[in-house]
DRENBA-605099 format. One record per atom (N, C-alpha, C): atom name; y, z, x. Coordinates in Angstrom, 3 decimals. Each point is the difference from the previous one (the first is absolute). Example, Ala and Ser with C-alpha at 12.3 -4.5 7.8 and 13.67 -1.06 7.14 Angstrom:
BEGIN
- N -5.690 7.800 13.190
- CA 1.190 0.000 -0.890
- C 1.200 0.000 0.900
- N 1.050 -0.720 -0.350
- CA 1.190 0.060 0.820
- C 1.090 0.730 -0.770
//
This chain:
BEGIN
- N 222.433 281.990 238.589
- CA 0.862 0.316 -1.130
- C 1.298 -0.843 0.024
- N 0.622 -0.022 1.219
- CA 1.226 -0.767 0.112
- C -0.261 -1.481 -0.216
- N -1.158 -0.429 0.453
- CA -0.369 -1.399 -0.224
- C -0.090 -0.311 -1.493
- N -0.580 0.913 -0.768
- CA -0.104 -0.197 -1.420
- C 1.329 -0.018 -0.701
- N 0.914 0.884 0.485
- CA 1.353 0.034 -0.572
- C 0.729 -1.320 0.273
- N -0.151 -0.531 1.230
- CA 0.638 -1.242 0.282
- C -0.550 -1.152 -0.859
- N -1.343 0.027 -0.175
- CA -0.611 -1.023 -0.875
- C 0.528 0.110 -1.424
- N 0.124 1.303 -0.440
- CA 0.540 0.182 -1.332
- C 1.370 -0.520 -0.198
- N 0.862 0.208 1.005
- CA 1.385 -0.516 -0.049
- C -0.022 -1.528 0.044
- N -0.900 -0.543 0.804
- CA -0.067 -1.466 0.131
- C -0.339 -0.664 -1.355
- N -0.815 0.724 -0.796
- CA -0.400 -0.504 -1.291
- C 1.111 0.260 -1.065
- N 0.569 1.213 0.046
- CA 0.933 0.423 -1.042
- C 1.354 -0.698 0.109
- N 0.501 -0.261 1.201
- CA 1.310 -0.606 0.116
- C 0.043 -1.419 -0.598
- N -0.953 -0.913 0.330
- CA 0.003 -1.301 -0.674
- C -0.182 0.074 -1.478
- N -0.818 1.000 -0.429
- CA -0.236 0.170 -1.463
- C 1.322 0.391 -0.690
- N 0.696 0.921 0.669
- CA 1.304 0.425 -0.609
- C 0.976 -1.136 -0.071
- N 0.040 -0.817 1.061
- CA 0.910 -1.159 0.001
- C -0.397 -0.957 -1.131
- N -1.292 -0.222 -0.179
- CA -0.506 -0.878 -1.021
- C 0.401 0.472 -1.375
- N -0.145 1.317 -0.274
- CA 0.320 0.567 -1.263
- C 1.530 -0.074 -0.262
- N 0.775 0.297 1.040
- CA 1.466 -0.086 -0.099
- C 0.457 -1.417 -0.355
- N -0.603 -0.975 0.709
- CA 0.369 -1.409 -0.208
- C -0.314 -0.433 -1.415
- N -1.161 0.452 -0.498
- CA -0.409 -0.331 -1.347
- C 0.980 0.577 -0.983
- N 0.432 1.229 0.242
- CA 0.968 0.639 -0.885
- C 1.295 -0.777 -0.032
- N 0.485 -0.403 1.191
- CA 1.167 -0.795 0.097
- C -0.065 -1.275 -0.755
- N -1.164 -0.670 0.125
- CA -0.235 -1.277 -0.723
- C 0.142 0.221 -1.489
- N -0.656 1.055 -0.487
- CA -0.003 0.273 -1.461
- C 1.429 0.313 -0.461
- N 0.709 0.781 0.798
- CA 1.379 0.362 -0.390
- C 0.867 -1.240 -0.047
- N -0.159 -0.869 1.021
- CA 0.814 -1.207 0.078
- C -0.275 -0.926 -1.211
- N -1.269 -0.160 -0.331
- CA -0.330 -0.811 -1.109
- C 0.518 0.539 -1.286
- N -0.056 1.346 -0.150
- CA 0.486 0.628 -1.223
- C 1.478 -0.205 -0.174
- N 0.774 0.166 1.087
- CA 1.450 -0.191 -0.062
- C 0.347 -1.442 -0.302
- N -0.765 -0.927 0.633
- CA 0.235 -1.450 -0.199
- C -0.228 -0.400 -1.465
- N -1.098 0.535 -0.562
- CA -0.312 -0.375 -1.384
- C 1.016 0.617 -0.984
- N 0.439 1.239 0.316
- CA 0.973 0.616 -0.842
- C 1.280 -0.747 0.060
- N 0.334 -0.507 1.149
- CA 1.259 -0.738 0.227
- C 0.093 -1.212 -0.833
- N -1.018 -0.877 0.035
- CA 0.097 -1.262 -0.716
- C -0.873 -0.127 -1.227
- N -0.767 1.048 -0.272
- CA -0.816 0.014 -1.218
- C -1.242 -0.789 0.074
- N -0.112 -0.924 0.961
- CA -1.211 -0.871 0.103
- C -0.537 -0.045 1.411
- N 0.568 0.742 0.946
- CA -0.472 0.017 1.329
- C 0.266 -1.273 0.786
- N 1.001 -0.748 -0.385
- CA 0.323 -1.262 0.629
- C 1.089 0.139 1.118
- N 0.537 1.209 0.131
- CA 0.949 0.219 1.054
- C 1.350 -0.580 -0.190
- N 0.351 -0.389 -1.200
- CA 1.330 -0.588 -0.221
- C 0.874 0.981 -0.780
- N 1.166 0.283 0.483
- CA 0.957 0.883 -0.681
- C 0.562 -0.741 -1.218
- N -0.080 0.598 -1.167
- CA 0.483 -0.665 -1.196
- C 1.473 -0.323 0.088
- N 0.755 0.871 0.686
- CA 1.435 -0.309 0.182
- C 0.236 -1.233 0.815
- N -0.896 -0.225 0.965
- CA 0.194 -1.139 0.878
- C -0.342 -1.314 -0.672
- N -0.886 0.054 -0.999
- CA -0.339 -1.259 -0.709
- C 0.546 0.077 -1.418
- N 1.197 0.648 -0.107
- CA 0.642 0.140 -1.296
- C 0.303 -1.370 -0.578
- N -0.265 -0.104 -1.308
- CA 0.301 -1.243 -0.712
- C 1.177 0.228 -0.942
- N 0.934 -0.896 0.011
- CA 1.176 0.090 -0.833
- C -0.159 -0.916 -1.220
- N 0.251 0.526 -1.164
- CA -0.202 -0.795 -1.219
- C 1.122 -0.984 -0.200
- N -0.335 -1.276 -0.197
- CA 0.946 -1.030 -0.288
- C 0.043 -0.211 -1.487
- N 0.839 -0.909 -0.432
- CA 0.015 -0.387 -1.407
- C -1.384 -0.516 -0.412
- N -0.416 0.367 -1.162
- CA -1.292 -0.428 -0.473
- C -1.115 0.910 0.501
- N 0.372 1.046 0.737
- CA -1.030 0.957 0.466
- C -0.759 -0.405 1.165
- N 0.389 -1.084 0.696
- CA -0.745 -0.458 1.145
- C 0.303 0.868 1.258
- N -1.032 0.437 0.695
- CA 0.210 0.853 1.147
- C 0.414 -0.817 1.193
- N 0.967 0.480 0.753
- CA 0.515 -0.658 1.163
- C -0.225 0.859 1.250
- N -0.808 -0.476 0.911
- CA -0.331 0.776 1.168
- C 1.249 0.255 0.880
- N 0.112 1.189 0.525
- CA 1.171 0.320 0.824
- C -0.498 0.135 1.460
- N 0.378 -0.980 0.861
- CA -0.445 0.119 1.411
- C 0.472 1.296 0.637
- N -0.754 0.485 0.972
- CA 0.356 1.279 0.670
- C 1.401 -0.095 0.627
- N 0.759 1.092 -0.160
- CA 1.298 0.055 0.582
- C 1.147 -0.426 -0.919
- N -0.348 -0.602 -1.113
- CA 1.042 -0.444 -0.921
- C 0.345 1.081 -1.011
- N 1.280 0.105 -0.299
- CA 0.456 0.941 -1.015
- C 0.105 -0.675 -1.360
- N 0.186 0.848 -1.027
- CA 0.174 -0.580 -1.342
- C 1.253 -0.891 -0.014
- N 1.009 0.397 0.695
- CA 1.248 -0.787 0.052
- C -0.284 -1.361 0.646
- N -0.831 0.004 1.083
- CA -0.335 -1.300 0.623
- C -0.717 -0.901 -1.003
- N -0.851 0.581 -0.818
- CA -0.806 -0.836 -0.916
- C 0.893 -0.629 -1.056
- N 1.117 0.631 -0.329
- CA 0.885 -0.566 -1.010
- C 0.646 -1.313 0.494
- N 0.099 -0.145 1.283
- CA 0.563 -1.225 0.577
- C -0.944 -1.172 -0.125
- N -1.253 0.288 -0.297
- CA -0.994 -1.041 -0.037
- C -0.382 -0.309 -1.432
- N 0.999 -0.421 -0.769
- CA -0.255 -0.227 -1.428
- C 0.298 -1.408 -0.514
- N 0.740 -0.749 0.819
- CA 0.393 -1.325 -0.510
- C -0.829 -1.142 0.508
- N -1.083 0.324 0.736
- CA -0.878 -1.051 0.524
- C 0.461 -0.622 1.282
- N 1.092 0.437 0.602
- CA 0.493 -0.571 1.274
- C 0.045 1.056 1.060
- N -0.394 -0.345 1.222
- CA 0.239 0.934 1.108
- C 1.529 0.113 0.172
- N 0.518 1.187 0.322
- CA 1.463 0.130 0.260
- C 0.452 -0.964 1.031
- N 1.128 -0.692 -0.283
- CA 0.587 -0.914 0.926
- C -0.656 -1.382 0.043
- N -0.970 -0.232 -0.856
- CA -0.744 -1.305 0.041
- C 0.922 -1.166 -0.052
- N 1.016 0.071 -0.892
- CA 0.875 -1.142 -0.186
- C 0.984 -0.245 1.120
- N 0.050 0.919 0.952
- CA 0.931 -0.128 1.112
- C -0.598 -0.479 1.286
- N -1.268 -0.464 -0.047
- CA -0.597 -0.660 1.109
- C -0.294 0.852 1.217
- N 0.058 -0.643 1.187
- CA -0.478 0.597 1.236
- C 0.723 1.292 0.421
- N 1.275 0.143 -0.335
- CA 0.750 1.165 0.483
- C -0.445 1.249 -0.693
- N -0.318 -0.061 -1.259
- CA -0.340 1.251 -0.688
- C -1.291 -0.025 -0.772
- N -0.541 -1.156 -0.238
- CA -1.173 -0.091 -0.828
- C -1.220 0.752 0.486
- N -0.118 0.098 1.320
- CA -1.121 0.724 0.611
- C 0.469 1.232 0.697
- N 1.138 0.594 -0.422
- CA 0.561 1.147 0.687
- C -0.940 1.200 0.027
- N -0.850 0.101 -1.023
- CA -0.939 1.121 -0.058
- C -1.274 -0.247 0.748
- N -0.276 -1.277 0.306
- CA -1.167 -0.399 0.773
- C -1.276 0.721 -0.411
- N -0.502 0.925 0.791
- CA -1.276 0.652 -0.236
- C -0.013 1.062 -1.069
- N 0.920 -0.024 -0.897
- CA 0.015 1.031 -1.038
- C 0.073 -0.718 -1.350
- N -0.468 0.675 -1.083
- CA 0.076 -0.635 -1.332
- C 1.430 -0.278 -0.389
- N 0.259 -1.043 -0.852
- CA 1.328 -0.229 -0.498
- C 0.565 1.299 -0.621
- N 1.190 0.322 0.344
- CA 0.613 1.228 -0.520
- C 0.028 1.131 0.941
- N -0.923 0.057 0.910
- CA -0.012 1.195 0.933
- C 1.137 -0.105 0.990
- N 0.321 -1.183 0.442
- CA 1.158 -0.211 0.883
- C 0.983 -0.939 -0.707
- N 1.185 0.452 -0.143
- CA 0.980 -0.820 -0.747
- C 0.369 -1.265 0.834
- N 0.365 -1.072 -0.719
- CA 0.341 -1.251 0.619
- C 1.091 0.197 1.044
- N -0.213 -0.568 1.178
- CA 0.951 0.046 1.021
- C -0.077 1.223 0.927
- N -0.711 1.060 -0.456
- CA -0.100 1.207 0.838
- C -1.032 -0.194 1.116
- N 0.331 0.390 1.188
- CA -0.907 -0.043 1.128
- C -0.704 -1.341 0.139
- N 0.830 -1.057 -0.050
- CA -0.502 -1.325 0.163
- C -0.780 -0.134 1.297
- N -1.218 -0.540 -0.116
- CA -0.872 -0.145 1.197
- C 0.348 -1.279 0.726
- N 0.413 0.102 1.240
- CA 0.461 -1.114 0.750
- C -0.949 -0.535 1.045
- N -1.044 0.791 0.292
- CA -0.925 -0.463 1.104
- C -0.759 -1.289 -0.446
- N -0.253 -0.838 0.987
- CA -0.636 -1.276 -0.301
- C -1.492 -0.039 0.332
- N -0.573 1.123 0.504
- CA -1.386 -0.008 0.369
- C -0.677 1.267 -0.573
- N -1.273 0.001 -0.128
- CA -0.663 1.148 -0.630
- C -0.075 1.202 0.912
- N -0.306 1.178 -0.599
- CA -0.120 1.235 0.804
- C -1.040 -0.209 1.112
- N 0.277 0.512 1.167
- CA -0.927 -0.145 1.098
- C 0.356 -1.124 0.923
- N 0.913 -0.879 -0.448
- CA 0.387 -1.172 0.805
- C 0.930 0.301 1.159
- N 0.425 1.292 0.105
- CA 0.911 0.396 1.054
- C -0.649 -0.273 1.401
- N -1.338 0.024 0.037
- CA -0.682 -0.219 1.253
- C -0.502 -1.418 0.200
- N 0.320 -0.855 -0.945
- CA -0.450 -1.398 0.131
- C 0.832 -0.721 1.033
- N -0.671 -0.932 0.701
- CA 0.768 -0.871 0.898
- C 0.527 -1.175 -0.766
- N 0.769 -0.821 0.653
- CA 0.628 -1.182 -0.671
- C -1.055 -0.921 -0.626
- N -1.072 -0.222 0.715
- CA -1.059 -0.874 -0.513
- C -0.634 0.506 -1.276
- N -0.252 1.311 -0.047
- CA -0.600 0.584 -1.233
- C 0.958 -0.088 -1.184
- N 1.297 0.207 0.271
- CA 0.967 -0.092 -1.042
- C 0.124 -1.431 -0.564
- N -0.055 -0.987 0.945
- CA 0.079 -1.385 -0.402
- C -1.259 -0.375 -0.807
- N -1.122 0.524 0.379
- CA -1.252 -0.304 -0.724
- C 0.070 0.529 -1.428
- N 0.507 1.261 -0.153
- CA 0.094 0.566 -1.338
- C 1.020 -0.771 -0.812
- N 1.145 -0.290 0.562
- CA 1.040 -0.717 -0.699
- C -0.480 -1.399 -0.420
- N -0.773 -0.630 0.864
- CA -0.521 -1.330 -0.348
- C -0.965 0.074 -1.149
- N -0.891 1.001 0.007
- CA -0.941 0.215 -1.112
- C 0.723 0.210 -1.313
- N 1.075 0.830 0.085
- CA 0.776 0.239 -1.225
- C 0.701 -1.251 -0.516
- N 0.567 -0.781 0.897
- CA 0.682 -1.217 -0.384
- C -0.960 -1.024 -0.605
- N -1.185 -0.113 0.567
- CA -1.020 -0.945 -0.588
- C -0.412 0.464 -1.389
- N -0.184 1.285 -0.132
- CA -0.424 0.538 -1.283
- C 1.137 -0.168 -1.025
- N 1.197 0.225 0.414
- CA 1.194 -0.170 -0.893
- C 0.113 -1.462 -0.427
- N -0.276 -0.949 0.880
- CA 0.072 -1.443 -0.310
- C -1.082 -0.347 -1.030
- N -1.190 0.517 0.196
- CA -1.093 -0.304 -0.939
- C 0.312 0.559 -1.372
- N 0.540 1.235 -0.046
- CA 0.334 0.538 -1.289
- C 1.111 -0.762 -0.719
- N 1.007 -0.408 0.764
- CA 1.104 -0.793 -0.576
- C -0.535 -1.316 -0.545
- N -0.867 -0.622 0.749
- CA -0.556 -1.286 -0.444
- C -0.812 0.169 -1.278
- N -0.765 1.051 -0.100
- CA -0.787 0.269 -1.180
- C 0.871 0.266 -1.238
- N 1.079 0.760 0.219
- CA 0.899 0.308 -1.095
- C 0.642 -1.294 -0.537
- N 0.365 -0.895 0.884
- CA 0.701 -1.214 -0.428
- C -0.921 -1.055 -0.575
- N -1.307 0.179 0.176
- CA -0.973 -0.954 -0.513
- C -0.518 0.444 -1.381
- N 0.335 1.196 -0.400
- CA -0.472 0.491 -1.290
- C 1.092 0.202 -0.992
- N -0.112 1.039 -0.795
- CA 1.014 0.321 -1.000
- C 1.364 0.170 0.683
- N 0.994 -0.643 -0.526
- CA 1.350 0.060 0.606
- C 0.610 1.414 -0.116
- N 0.393 0.513 1.144
- CA 0.695 1.297 0.066
- C 1.510 -0.261 0.161
- N 0.784 0.939 -0.495
- CA 1.449 -0.082 0.258
- C 0.218 0.304 1.481
- N 1.156 -0.387 0.522
- CA 0.305 0.247 1.382
- C -0.045 1.533 0.299
- N 0.456 0.751 -0.941
- CA 0.018 1.465 0.137
- C -1.422 0.559 0.139
- N -0.902 -0.496 -0.852
- CA -1.368 0.464 0.014
- C -0.725 -0.461 1.303
- N 0.290 -1.218 0.391
- CA -0.581 -0.533 1.193
- C 0.438 0.809 1.228
- N 1.267 0.342 0.029
- CA 0.514 0.800 1.076
- C -0.647 1.411 0.024
- N -0.180 0.573 -1.194
- CA -0.615 1.308 -0.080
- C -1.446 -0.025 0.508
- N -0.737 -1.082 -0.323
- CA -1.361 -0.094 0.435
- C -0.115 -0.168 1.518
- N 0.910 -0.816 0.568
- CA -0.012 -0.193 1.439
- C 0.402 1.226 0.763
- N 1.015 0.717 -0.521
- CA 0.385 1.296 0.563
- C -1.147 0.965 -0.018
- N -0.831 -0.103 -1.005
- CA -1.109 0.906 -0.175
- C -0.934 -0.042 1.161
- N -0.435 -1.184 0.396
- CA -0.966 -0.138 1.120
- C 0.670 0.449 1.325
- N 1.267 -0.334 0.187
- CA 0.721 0.364 1.221
- C 0.092 1.532 0.159
- N 0.477 0.602 -1.063
- CA 0.275 1.450 0.119
- C -1.297 0.806 -0.014
- N -0.995 -0.402 -0.762
- CA -1.276 0.723 0.026
- C -0.610 -0.065 1.368
- N 0.074 -1.184 0.614
- CA -0.537 -0.172 1.366
- C 0.774 0.863 1.001
- N 1.287 0.029 -0.139
- CA 0.860 0.842 0.892
- C -0.309 1.452 -0.162
- N -0.385 0.396 -1.215
- CA -0.383 1.407 -0.204
- C -1.322 0.375 0.580
- N -0.833 -0.971 0.320
- CA -1.267 0.234 0.630
- C -1.247 -0.410 -0.791
- N 0.206 -0.652 -1.174
- CA -1.132 -0.532 -0.709
- C -0.513 -1.202 0.744
- N -1.327 -0.121 0.216
- CA -0.544 -1.175 0.663
- C 0.343 -1.279 -0.774
- N 0.328 -1.029 0.718
- CA 0.512 -1.228 -0.627
- C -1.056 -0.657 -0.873
- N -1.236 -0.063 0.438
- CA -1.029 -0.691 -0.810
- C -0.189 0.605 -1.396
- N -0.138 1.312 -0.125
- CA -0.116 0.506 -1.367
- C 1.256 -0.220 -0.866
- N 1.170 -0.019 0.594
- CA 1.228 -0.308 -0.765
- C -0.122 -1.410 -0.525
- N -0.315 -0.954 0.901
- CA -0.063 -1.406 -0.431
- C -1.058 -0.202 -1.085
- N -1.174 0.603 0.153
- CA -1.072 -0.163 -0.984
- C 0.468 0.543 -1.367
- N 0.639 1.147 0.008
- CA 0.470 0.583 -1.263
- C 1.100 -0.877 -0.643
- N 0.905 -0.500 0.805
- CA 1.056 -0.872 -0.516
- C -0.563 -1.328 -0.520
- N -1.001 -0.519 0.663
- CA -0.610 -1.253 -0.479
- C -0.598 0.228 -1.394
- N -0.723 1.101 -0.166
- CA -0.591 0.274 -1.308
- C 1.110 0.153 -1.045
- N 1.061 0.713 0.388
- CA 1.097 0.250 -0.931
- C 0.637 -1.339 -0.437
- N 0.269 -0.843 0.941
- CA 0.602 -1.279 -0.305
- C -0.911 -0.874 -0.867
- N -1.314 -0.001 0.298
- CA -0.958 -0.745 -0.809
- C -0.037 0.485 -1.426
- N 0.318 1.259 -0.187
- CA -0.028 0.569 -1.358
- C 1.368 -0.090 -0.672
- N 0.944 -0.643 0.648
- CA 1.306 -0.173 -0.563
- C 0.870 1.266 -0.028
- N -0.250 0.927 0.892
- CA 0.737 1.240 0.045
- C 1.415 -0.269 0.491
- N 0.995 0.628 -0.659
- CA 1.390 -0.152 0.364
- C 0.303 0.557 1.383
- N 1.040 -0.540 0.644
- CA 0.355 0.438 1.334
- C 0.328 1.487 0.040
- N 0.649 0.524 -0.998
- CA 0.333 1.406 0.001
- C -1.287 0.867 -0.130
- N -1.014 -0.498 -0.706
- CA -1.267 0.733 -0.129
- C -0.784 -0.038 1.330
- N 0.100 -1.137 0.710
- CA -0.641 -0.102 1.300
- C 0.632 1.014 0.950
- N 1.340 0.179 -0.100
- CA 0.668 0.972 0.833
- C -0.491 1.393 -0.267
- N -0.226 0.349 -1.281
- CA -0.485 1.296 -0.328
- C -1.365 0.257 0.610
- N -0.844 -1.005 0.005
- CA -1.331 0.114 0.524
- C 0.019 0.229 1.505
- N 0.825 -0.818 0.701
- CA 0.059 0.172 1.470
- C 0.668 1.319 0.375
- N 0.970 0.472 -0.789
- CA 0.532 1.328 0.265
- C -1.093 1.030 -0.092
- N -0.807 -0.117 -1.034
- CA -1.115 0.961 -0.208
- C -0.957 -0.044 1.177
- N -0.277 -1.199 0.520
- CA -0.907 -0.114 1.155
- C 0.571 0.700 1.202
- N 1.352 -0.126 0.206
- CA 0.632 0.608 1.164
- C -0.014 1.519 -0.071
- N -0.122 0.534 -1.227
- CA -0.073 1.454 -0.208
- C -1.154 0.623 0.759
- N -1.022 -0.796 0.264
- CA -1.181 0.550 0.678
- C -0.001 -0.072 1.497
- N 1.064 -0.525 0.598
- CA 0.026 -0.194 1.464
- C -0.217 1.289 0.768
- N 0.651 1.059 -0.441
- CA -0.128 1.288 0.734
- C -1.041 0.929 -0.613
- N -0.890 -0.572 -0.800
- CA -1.024 0.797 -0.666
- C -1.440 -0.442 0.376
- N -0.099 -0.608 1.156
- CA -1.329 -0.373 0.533
- C -0.744 -0.929 -0.981
- N 0.722 -0.934 -0.610
- CA -0.579 -0.889 -0.992
- C -0.868 -1.062 0.613
- N -1.164 -0.231 -0.557
- CA -0.862 -1.092 0.377
- C 0.423 -1.203 -0.841
- N 0.769 -0.911 0.590
- CA 0.568 -1.116 -0.741
- C -1.015 -1.027 -0.466
- N -1.163 -0.065 0.634
- CA -1.029 -0.885 -0.470
- C -0.583 0.512 -1.330
- N -0.201 1.334 -0.056
- CA -0.504 0.586 -1.256
- C 1.085 -0.056 -1.083
- N 1.228 0.241 0.404
- CA 1.138 -0.075 -0.982
- C 0.087 -1.421 -0.533
- N -0.163 -0.994 0.829
- CA 0.035 -1.411 -0.432
- C -1.054 -0.268 -1.054
- N -1.187 0.537 0.147
- CA -1.040 -0.199 -1.012
- C 0.327 0.738 -1.262
- N 0.640 1.176 0.133
- CA 0.418 0.754 -1.189
- C 1.030 -0.792 -0.772
- N 1.000 -0.553 0.689
- CA 1.065 -0.792 -0.643
- C -0.580 -1.191 -0.730
- N -0.955 -0.678 0.670
- CA -0.634 -1.143 -0.620
- C -0.681 0.386 -1.301
- N -0.733 1.121 0.042
- CA -0.676 0.499 -1.182
- C 0.994 0.246 -1.141
- N 1.088 0.677 0.304
- CA 0.999 0.323 -0.986
- C 0.681 -1.277 -0.572
- N 0.228 -0.954 0.845
- CA 0.558 -1.272 -0.459
- C -0.955 -0.722 -0.929
- N -1.313 0.065 0.354
- CA -1.012 -0.665 -0.871
- C -0.077 0.710 -1.321
- N 0.378 1.290 -0.064
- CA 0.033 0.735 -1.252
- C 1.233 -0.262 -0.799
- N 0.894 -0.805 0.582
- CA 1.206 -0.372 -0.711
- C 1.257 0.822 0.280
- N -0.054 0.889 0.957
- CA 1.180 0.824 0.348
- C 1.001 -0.848 0.748
- N 1.292 0.320 -0.227
- CA 1.082 -0.696 0.675
- C 1.220 0.932 -0.002
- N 1.023 -0.352 0.767
- CA 1.269 0.691 -0.004
- C -0.140 1.490 0.225
- N 0.708 0.764 -0.850
- CA 0.014 1.461 0.152
- C -1.406 0.584 -0.039
- N -0.810 -0.448 -0.948
- CA -1.362 0.568 -0.137
- C -0.802 -0.147 1.294
- N 0.065 -1.216 0.595
- CA -0.759 -0.248 1.224
- C 0.546 0.832 1.116
- N 1.337 0.068 0.122
- CA 0.629 0.795 1.089
- C -0.400 1.457 -0.091
- N 0.065 0.515 -1.201
- CA -0.394 1.455 -0.189
- C -1.443 0.234 0.271
- N -0.847 -0.972 -0.303
- CA -1.451 0.156 0.361
- C -0.169 0.032 1.486
- N 0.782 -0.768 0.745
- CA -0.076 -0.040 1.445
- C 0.490 1.352 0.608
- N 1.113 0.496 -0.500
- CA 0.490 1.308 0.471
- C -1.069 1.060 -0.223
- N -0.589 -0.021 -1.196
- CA -1.014 0.993 -0.364
- C -1.200 -0.085 0.899
- N -0.480 -1.254 0.251
- CA -1.141 -0.207 0.888
- C 0.257 0.502 1.404
- N 1.166 -0.304 0.516
- CA 0.372 0.439 1.358
- C 0.040 1.531 0.070
- N 0.578 0.634 -1.021
- CA 0.058 1.463 -0.007
- C -1.386 0.605 -0.056
- N -0.879 -0.549 -0.838
- CA -1.330 0.565 -0.161
- C -0.841 -0.182 1.278
- N 0.061 -1.193 0.590
- CA -0.782 -0.164 1.251
- C 0.552 0.853 1.090
- N 1.308 0.192 0.068
- CA 0.589 0.882 1.018
- C -0.415 1.428 -0.194
- N -0.033 0.422 -1.254
- CA -0.437 1.391 -0.341
- C -1.424 0.221 0.412
- N -0.857 -1.012 -0.217
- CA -1.414 0.134 0.382
- C -0.152 0.193 1.506
- N 0.803 -0.757 0.743
- CA -0.117 0.115 1.466
- C 0.498 1.352 0.493
- N 0.947 0.571 -0.666
- CA 0.536 1.330 0.362
- C -1.012 1.078 -0.275
- N -0.857 -0.239 -1.031
- CA -0.993 0.989 -0.397
- C -1.283 -0.099 0.881
- N -0.212 -1.064 0.699
- CA -1.240 -0.236 0.724
- C -0.326 1.152 0.966
- N 0.926 0.551 0.792
- CA -0.402 1.142 0.887
- C -0.587 1.190 -0.717
- N 0.514 0.280 -1.192
- CA -0.489 1.138 -0.786
- C -1.411 -0.199 -0.531
- N -0.465 -1.266 -0.057
- CA -1.312 -0.286 -0.502
- C -1.108 0.087 1.072
- N 0.387 0.285 1.242
- CA -0.983 0.115 1.070
- C -0.962 1.173 -0.271
- N -1.196 -0.112 0.404
- CA -1.013 1.114 -0.137
- C 0.545 1.183 0.816
- N -0.402 1.199 -0.502
- CA 0.531 1.212 0.653
- C -0.332 0.105 1.479
- N -1.211 -0.493 0.355
- CA -0.389 0.119 1.412
- C 0.849 -0.909 0.885
- N 0.469 -1.124 -0.599
- CA 0.898 -0.875 0.755
- C 1.370 0.591 0.169
- N 0.439 0.727 -1.060
- CA 1.316 0.643 0.087
- C 0.018 1.105 0.997
- N -1.161 0.739 0.084
- CA -0.056 1.179 0.911
- C -0.398 -0.431 1.463
- N -0.897 -0.978 0.105
- CA -0.514 -0.297 1.315
- C 0.424 -1.377 0.515
- N 0.779 -0.739 -0.860
- CA 0.499 -1.291 0.383
- C -1.013 -1.088 -0.325
- N 0.452 -1.210 0.163
- CA -0.927 -1.163 -0.272
- C 0.410 -0.745 -1.251
//
């Protein structure tokens, strides 16, 4: 009799766990669909669009306030005309989120370089200098830029690299931008947007392909920068949701 009871418990306990897990899955899916209306897991407030003149929707990157967005209306990143000291003061944030001159980033190497030896630092600096020289040569061989725009473009590669964006994707993006006649200030917007993804586990090879696609579609300046912010936010949100998508048996028993 006791043996039968043990066998019964052995069967009933896993069955109860299975039923409970199924209930949890259904509840989670229901809440998720109710939240975003389409089951895509995105909070409408987080992807809020602000109407511009002419009714065009403007994507608001995560963490920006309505007041921040008002600063991004004239087509220039804050501090752009003031060069190296303030033009990239916001670094890895959208124009407007950090006011010009505030919290100026002074470090000369990317995050994680604290443990680099002298040789590794020289290697990284050399790669950056070579990339910078190639970019400068390309700019001067094409459409003439003003000194101000040239400075802005060069600062863009330096500061994006210092923020932690891999140098090769920056150079590839800047080459495409220069070939398309993009202004220096617009190149800065794009590299700022790229640096926004440094702390969001961004796959910069995939982002590079996305940027190329958007450029081929004719996007530039603010439109292209906003597309990059939005793409980074969406890919980051997907990665955060991945653990919740695991099968119930993996969540309960691991794997």
